[in-house]
C-alpha positions in Angstrom: 91.8 141.6 155.0 90.9 144.6 152.9 88.1 144.4 150.4 90.5 145.0 147.5 92.5 141.9 148.5 89.3 139.8 148.6 88.3 141.0 145.2 91.8 140.4 143.7 91.8 136.8 145.1 88.3 136.2 143.7 89.3 137.6 140.3 92.4 135.3 140.2 90.2 132.3 141.0 87.7 133.3 138.3 90.5 133.6 135.7 91.8 130.2 136.5 88.3 128.7 136.3 87.6 130.4 133.0 90.9 129.0 131.5 90.2 125.5 132.7 86.6 125.6 131.4 87.8 126.8 128.0 90.3 124.0 127.8 87.7 121.4 128.8 85.2 122.7 126.3 87.8 122.7 123.5 88.8 119.0 124.2 85.1 118.0 124.5 84.4 119.6 121.1 87.2 117.7 119.5 86.0 114.4 120.9 82.5 115.0 119.7 83.8 116.0 116.2 85.6 112.6 115.9 82.6 110.8 117.1 80.2 112.5 114.6 82.5 112.5 111.5 84.2 109.1 112.1 87.4 108.1 110.4 88.2 108.0 106.7 90.1 105.5 104.6 93.8 104.8 105.4 96.3 103.3 103.0 97.8 100.0 104.3 99.5 98.0 101.5 102.1 98.1 100.1 104.0 99.7 102.9 105.4 103.3 102.3 108.5 103.1 100.1 108.2 99.4 99.4 109.7 98.0 96.1 107.4 95.8 94.0 109.2 93.0 92.2 106.5 92.3 89.7 104.6 94.3 87.1 101.5 94.5 89.2 100.6 95.8 92.7 97.8 95.1 95.1 96.7 98.3 96.9 94.8 97.8 100.1 93.3 100.1 102.6 91.2 100.3 105.8 87.8 101.7 104.7 87.3 103.7 107.9 83.9 104.4 109.4 82.5 106.9 107.1 79.8 105.9 104.6 80.8 108.3 101.8 82.2 107.0 98.5 86.0 106.6 98.2 88.0 107.7 95.2 91.4 106.1 94.5 94.0 108.3 92.8 97.2 107.0 91.4 100.0 109.0 89.8 103.3 107.9 88.2 106.4 109.8 89.0 104.7 112.9 90.6 103.4 113.2 94.2 101.4 116.3 92.9 98.9 114.1 91.1 99.0 116.4 88.0 98.6 113.4 85.6 96.7 110.5 87.1 96.9 106.9 86.0 93.8 106.1 88.1 91.1 108.5 89.3 88.0 106.5 90.1 85.5 105.6 92.8 86.2 102.3 94.3 84.2 99.8 96.3 85.7 97.5 98.9 89.1 97.9 100.4 91.5 97.0 97.5 92.5 97.5 93.9 95.1 95.8 91.7 97.3 97.9 89.3 98.6 96.0 86.3 101.3 96.6 83.7 103.4 98.8 86.0 106.4 100.6 84.5 109.8 99.1 85.6 111.9 101.5 87.7 109.0 104.0 88.2 107.7 105.4 91.5 103.9 105.3 92.0 102.0 107.6 94.4 98.5 106.9 95.6 95.9 108.3 97.9 92.3 108.0 98.9 89.9 110.9 98.6 86.6 111.0 100.6 84.2 114.0 100.8 86.6 116.1 98.8 89.5 115.6 101.3 92.6 113.7 100.2 94.2 111.4 102.7 97.9 111.0 103.1 99.9 110.1 100.0 101.6 106.7 100.0 104.2 105.6 97.5 106.0 102.5 96.2 108.6 101.7 93.6 108.7 99.0 90.9 112.0 97.1 90.6 114.1 97.8 87.5 114.6 94.1 87.1 112.1 91.6 85.8 111.6 89.1 88.6 109.0 86.4 87.8 107.8 84.9 91.0 
């Protein structure tokens, strides 16, 4: 075997090793980031797209593992949150909205450390159902 062939084979092995090492380091870095930063709050109730039959709604969420304060934001009719009905720091894992507008769609999200979580929405029935 010529020395060129040996060097070429060694180079191919080193390239494969470098690619595998880079992949492992990237995945390990992702796992460490999740471990250090934890998980933020996640909206749970009411389910996405649910129709509320009353003039009040009980919003519930999983608090996650982070210790930072959570801000609840609620908007009526606009998923852009241009005009918010609620924009306040909340404790615990729930909040009740009262005197909801019939036929309206409400959008809500939880913000922690300046980062907004996914937007959830629900509708209020056009009809007055007293349960």
